[in-house]
C-alpha positions as CSV (number, residue, x, y, z in Angstrom):
1,M,26.8,10.0,-30.7
2,P,27.0,12.0,-27.4
3,A,23.6,10.6,-26.4
4,L,24.8,7.0,-27.1
5,G,28.0,7.6,-25.0
6,S,26.0,9.1,-22.2
7,K,23.7,6.0,-22.2
8,K,26.6,3.7,-22.0
9,Q,28.1,5.7,-19.2
10,K,24.8,5.6,-17.2
11,K,24.6,1.8,-17.7
12,A,28.2,1.4,-16.5
13,T,27.4,3.5,-13.4
14,I,24.3,1.4,-12.5
15,I,26.3,-1.8,-12.9
16,E,29.1,-0.5,-10.7
17,K,26.6,0.6,-8.1
18,L,24.9,-2.8,-8.2
19,E,28.3,-4.6,-7.8
20,G,28.9,-2.6,-4.6
21,F,25.5,-3.7,-3.2
22,F,26.0,-7.4,-4.1
23,A,29.4,-7.3,-2.4
24,R,28.3,-5.5,0.7
25,Y,24.9,-7.0,1.6
26,K,24.5,-10.7,2.5
27,Q,20.7,-10.5,2.3
28,I,18.7,-9.6,-0.8
29,V,14.9,-9.6,-1.0
30,I,13.2,-10.1,-4.4
31,V,9.8,-8.3,-4.6
32,S,7.1,-8.4,-7.2
33,L,6.3,-5.0,-8.8
34,L,3.2,-6.2,-10.8
35,N,0.6,-3.4,-10.7
36,V,2.7,-1.4,-8.2
37,S,2.4,2.4,-8.6
38,S,5.4,4.8,-8.7
39,T,4.0,6.4,-5.5
40,Q,4.2,3.0,-3.7
41,V,7.8,2.5,-4.9
42,Q,8.8,5.9,-3.5
43,Q,7.1,5.2,-0.2
44,T,9.0,2.0,0.1
45,R,12.3,3.8,-0.6
46,V,11.6,6.2,2.2
47,L,10.8,3.3,4.5
48,L,14.1,1.5,3.7
49,R,16.2,4.6,4.3
50,K,15.3,4.3,8.0
51,T,17.1,0.9,8.1
52,K,19.8,1.9,5.6
53,G,18.3,-0.5,3.0
54,E,18.2,0.0,-0.8
55,L,15.6,-0.7,-3.4
56,V,16.9,-1.2,-6.9
57,I,14.7,-1.5,-10.0
58,G,16.4,-2.0,-13.3
59,K,16.6,-4.0,-16.4
60,N,17.1,-7.8,-16.0
61,T,20.1,-7.7,-18.4
62,V,21.8,-5.0,-16.4
63,I,21.3,-6.7,-13.0
64,K,22.4,-10.1,-14.4
65,K,25.5,-8.5,-15.8
66,A,26.4,-7.0,-12.4
67,I,25.9,-10.4,-10.7
68,L,28.2,-12.1,-13.3
69,N,30.9,-9.5,-12.8
70,V,30.9,-9.9,-9.0
71,V,31.0,-13.7,-9.2
72,E,33.9,-13.5,-11.7
73,R,35.9,-11.3,-9.4
74,D,35.1,-13.0,-6.1
75,A,34.6,-16.8,-5.9
76,D,33.2,-16.5,-2.4
77,L,30.1,-14.8,-3.9
78,K,29.4,-17.6,-6.4
79,G,26.1,-18.2,-4.6
80,L,24.7,-15.1,-6.2
81,E,24.3,-17.1,-9.4
82,K,21.3,-18.7,-7.8
83,L,19.5,-15.4,-8.3
84,L,19.8,-15.5,-12.1
85,P,16.8,-17.8,-12.8
86,L,14.6,-15.9,-10.4
87,L,15.0,-12.5,-12.1
88,K,12.0,-12.4,-14.4
89,D,8.8,-10.4,-15.0
90,K,8.6,-7.1,-13.1
91,F,10.7,-7.3,-9.9
92,G,12.8,-5.2,-7.6
93,L,15.8,-6.0,-5.4
94,I,15.9,-4.9,-1.8
95,F,19.3,-4.9,-0.2
96,T,19.0,-4.9,3.6
97,D,20.5,-6.2,6.8
98,Q,17.1,-6.0,8.7
99,P,15.5,-9.3,9.5
100,V,13.1,-10.2,6.7
101,Y,10.3,-11.3,9.1
102,E,10.3,-7.8,10.5
103,L,10.6,-6.0,7.1
104,K,8.1,-8.2,5.1
105,P,4.9,-7.0,6.8
106,E,6.0,-3.3,6.5
107,I,6.6,-3.7,2.8
108,E,3.4,-5.6,2.1
109,R,1.2,-3.4,4.3
110,N,1.4,-0.6,1.6
111,R,-1.6,-1.6,-0.6
112,R,-4.0,0.3,-2.8
113,Q,-7.3,-0.5,-4.3
114,G,-7.2,-1.2,-8.0
115,A,-9.4,-2.1,-10.9
116,A,-9.3,-5.4,-12.8
117,K,-7.2,-5.4,-15.9
118,V,-7.6,-7.6,-19.0
119,G,-5.3,-10.6,-19.0
120,M,-4.2,-10.3,-15.4
121,T,-4.7,-13.3,-13.1
122,A,-7.3,-12.7,-10.5
123,P,-5.7,-12.9,-7.0
124,I,-9.1,-13.4,-5.3
125,D,-12.6,-14.5,-6.2
126,V,-14.9,-11.6,-7.2
127,I,-18.6,-11.8,-6.2
128,V,-20.9,-9.1,-7.6
129,P,-23.9,-8.6,-5.3
130,P,-27.5,-8.3,-6.5
131,G,-29.1,-4.9,-6.9
132,P,-29.3,-2.0,-9.2
133,T,-26.4,-1.3,-11.5
134,G,-27.1,2.3,-12.6
135,M,-26.7,1.1,-16.2
136,D,-29.5,1.7,-18.8
137,P,-31.1,-1.2,-20.7
138,S,-29.0,-0.5,-23.8
139,Q,-26.0,-2.0,-22.1
140,I,-27.5,-5.3,-21.2
141,H,-25.4,-7.1,-23.8
142,F,-22.5,-7.1,-21.2
143,F,-24.6,-9.1,-18.9
144,H,-25.8,-11.5,-21.6
145,A,-22.2,-12.1,-22.6
146,L,-21.3,-13.2,-19.1
147,Q,-24.6,-15.1,-18.6
148,I,-25.6,-12.9,-15.7
149,P,-29.4,-13.0,-14.8
150,T,-30.9,-9.5,-14.8
151,K,-34.1,-7.6,-15.0
152,I,-35.2,-4.1,-15.9
153,Q,-36.3,-2.2,-12.9
154,K,-37.1,1.6,-13.1
155,T,-35.4,2.1,-16.4
156,Q,-32.1,0.5,-15.3
157,I,-30.5,-3.0,-15.2
158,E,-30.7,-4.8,-11.9
159,I,-28.7,-8.0,-11.1
160,V,-31.0,-10.6,-9.6
161,K,-28.6,-12.7,-7.5
162,D,-25.0,-13.0,-6.5
163,V,-22.7,-13.5,-9.4
164,H,-19.3,-15.2,-9.2
165,L,-17.7,-13.0,-11.9
166,C,-14.0,-13.7,-11.5
167,K,-12.4,-16.8,-10.2
168,K,-9.1,-16.8,-8.3
169,G,-6.2,-18.0,-10.5
170,R,-8.1,-17.4,-13.8
171,K,-7.3,-14.7,-16.3
172,I,-9.7,-11.8,-16.5
173,T,-11.5,-11.4,-19.8
174,N,-12.3,-8.2,-21.5
175,S,-16.1,-8.4,-20.7
176,E,-15.4,-8.9,-17.0
177,A,-13.0,-6.0,-16.8
178,V,-15.4,-3.6,-18.7
179,L,-18.3,-4.7,-16.5
180,L,-16.4,-4.1,-13.3
181,Q,-15.3,-0.8,-14.5
182,R,-18.8,0.3,-15.4
183,L,-20.1,-0.9,-12.0
184,N,-17.3,1.2,-10.5
185,L,-15.9,-1.8,-8.6
186,K,-12.2,-2.0,-7.7
187,P,-12.0,-5.5,-6.2
188,F,-8.2,-6.0,-6.0
189,Q,-5.5,-4.7,-3.8
190,Y,-2.1,-4.0,-5.3
191,G,1.3,-3.7,-3.7
192,M,4.8,-5.2,-3.4
193,E,5.0,-8.8,-2.4
194,V,8.1,-10.7,-1.2
195,L,8.8,-13.6,-3.6
196,T,12.1,-15.1,-2.4
197,V,15.1,-14.1,-0.3
198,Y,18.8,-14.6,-0.9
199,D,20.6,-15.1,2.4
200,D,24.4,-15.6,2.1
201,G,24.2,-18.2,-0.6
202,S,20.8,-19.8,0.3
203,I,17.5,-19.2,-1.4
204,L,14.6,-18.9,1.1
205,S,10.9,-19.1,0.2
206,N,8.2,-16.6,1.0
207,E,6.7,-18.9,3.6
208,L,10.0,-19.5,5.3
209,V,11.0,-15.9,5.7
210,S,7.7,-15.1,7.3
211,L,8.7,-17.2,10.4
212,S,10.0,-15.3,13.4
213,P,12.6,-16.8,15.8
214,D,9.8,-17.6,18.2
215,D,7.9,-19.5,15.4
216,V,11.0,-21.5,14.6
217,L,11.6,-22.3,18.3
218,K,8.0,-23.5,18.7
219,K,8.3,-25.8,15.6
220,F,11.6,-27.2,16.9
221,Q,10.0,-27.9,20.4
222,T,7.0,-29.6,18.7
223,G,9.3,-31.8,16.7
224,C,11.4,-32.7,19.8
225,S,8.2,-33.7,21.6
226,Y,7.2,-36.0,18.7
227,I,10.6,-37.6,18.7
228,T,10.5,-38.1,22.5
229,A,7.1,-39.7,22.4
230,L,8.1,-42.0,19.5
231,S,11.3,-43.1,21.3
232,L,9.5,-43.9,24.6
233,E,6.8,-45.8,22.7
234,L,9.4,-47.9,20.8
235,G,11.7,-48.3,23.7
236,I,14.6,-46.8,21.7
237,P,16.5,-44.2,23.7
238,T,17.5,-41.0,21.8
239,E,19.1,-37.7,22.7
240,A,15.6,-36.2,22.9
241,S,14.2,-38.8,25.2
242,V,17.1,-39.4,27.6
243,V,15.9,-37.0,30.2
244,Q,12.5,-38.7,30.3
245,N,14.1,-42.2,30.3
246,V,16.2,-41.3,33.4
247,F,13.1,-39.8,35.1
248,N,11.0,-42.9,34.4
249,G,13.8,-45.1,35.7
250,F,14.1,-43.1,38.9
251,K,10.3,-43.4,39.5
252,N,10.5,-47.2,39.1
253,L,13.4,-47.3,41.7
254,A,11.5,-45.1,44.1
255,A,8.4,-47.4,43.8
256,I,10.5,-50.5,44.6
257,S,12.1,-48.6,47.5
258,V,8.7,-47.8,49.0
259,V,7.4,-51.3,48.6
260,S,10.5,-53.2,49.7
261,G,11.7,-50.9,52.4
262,Y,15.2,-50.7,50.8
263,K,16.6,-47.2,51.0
264,F,19.1,-45.5,48.7
265,R,20.6,-42.1,49.2
266,Q,19.1,-40.3,46.2
267,F,15.6,-41.3,47.0
268,S,16.0,-40.7,50.8
269,D,17.3,-37.1,50.1
270,Q,14.3,-36.3,48.0
271,A,11.6,-38.2,50.0
272,G,13.0,-37.3,53.5
273,P,11.2,-34.0,54.0
274,A,8.0,-35.3,52.3
275,Q,8.0,-38.4,54.6
276,A,8.7,-36.4,57.8
277,A,5.6,-34.4,57.7
278,P,3.2,-37.4,57.4
279,A,5.2,-39.2,60.2
280,K,4.6,-36.2,62.6
281,E,0.9,-36.2,61.7
282,A,0.7,-40.0,62.2
283,A,2.3,-39.9,65.7
284,P,-0.7,-38.5,67.6
285,A,-3.0,-41.0,65.8
286,K,-0.7,-43.9,66.8
287,A,-0.7,-42.7,70.5
288,A,-4.4,-42.5,70.5
289,A,-4.7,-46.0,69.0
290,A,-2.4,-47.4,71.7
291,A,-4.3,-45.9,74.6
292,P,-6.7,-48.4,76.3
293,V,-10.3,-47.8,75.6
294,K,-12.6,-47.7,78.6
295,E,-15.8,-49.7,78.1
296,E,-18.9,-47.9,79.2
297,K,-21.7,-49.9,80.7
298,P,-25.0,-49.1,79.3
299,A,-27.2,-47.3,81.9
300,E,-30.0,-49.4,83.3
301,E,-33.3,-48.0,82.4
302,E,-35.5,-47.1,85.3
303,L,-39.1,-47.9,84.8
304,E,-41.0,-45.2,86.5
305,G,-44.4,-46.4,87.2
306,G,-43.7,-49.9,85.7
307,F,-46.8,-51.6,84.5
308,G,-49.1,-50.1,87.0
309,G,-48.9,-53.1,89.5
310,L,-50.2,-55.5,86.9
311,F,-47.9,-58.3,88.1
312,D,-47.8,-57.4,91.9
């Protein structure tokens, strides 16, 4: 009985602690803990202490109970209910005020090489290169089961060509896992991965939280340029195109002014300095053009010696 009471007390303490975190933090990061070692978890806790963040790992039922208690007491936190369907499999909750686009690479950078496990989904394709395996001919049945072409070379099995052993997104079979283990291959990297983020009532996807403010600004600018181009092409003014519309209109008025000689103040103020310089350069040219040109008479050729008195 004392052990049971102690267990209930511990559960109540965890729920109370979680309720405090849910009420305090506006941002909660859900991370996957599949194939994550205890050492990686401890390293992440140390990392989060620098930014006053918290990593909580607990039973789904306990975390859901804490969320329901908080929502029941404070209607302003009703958005936390959006987390309930996302709390499945092995996961952890990171409570932090640090921007996720800064925190995400730090969390996911902590990776370790790991072996393939039966039943897990392959995160990448695994290609086994040709060459000696170090396995004796008695173990050739593994290769036959996987239809891998081999030959016996110097009393050991040798793979003849590249073998696409595991395909991304497909579950790993027992034969594939055993073969990789016997070949001493650890093809996968394991670590925490950000799944989704709760941000003050909104659920943000992994792709969205990876964007920095500069990335968002570039996408916004690109979208505005598309809207401006479409508005100009269709001749429909919009808030995005109004600056370009005014600029194009001013250019048309300036062109009319130059051709017709009609002046208006806005154009004269802008074009005055530009027109003054060419005018100064043109003055000497006009003066030179107005000066009379002296005609030079061609010099008469003197025939020295003539034709030798042929016509005398």
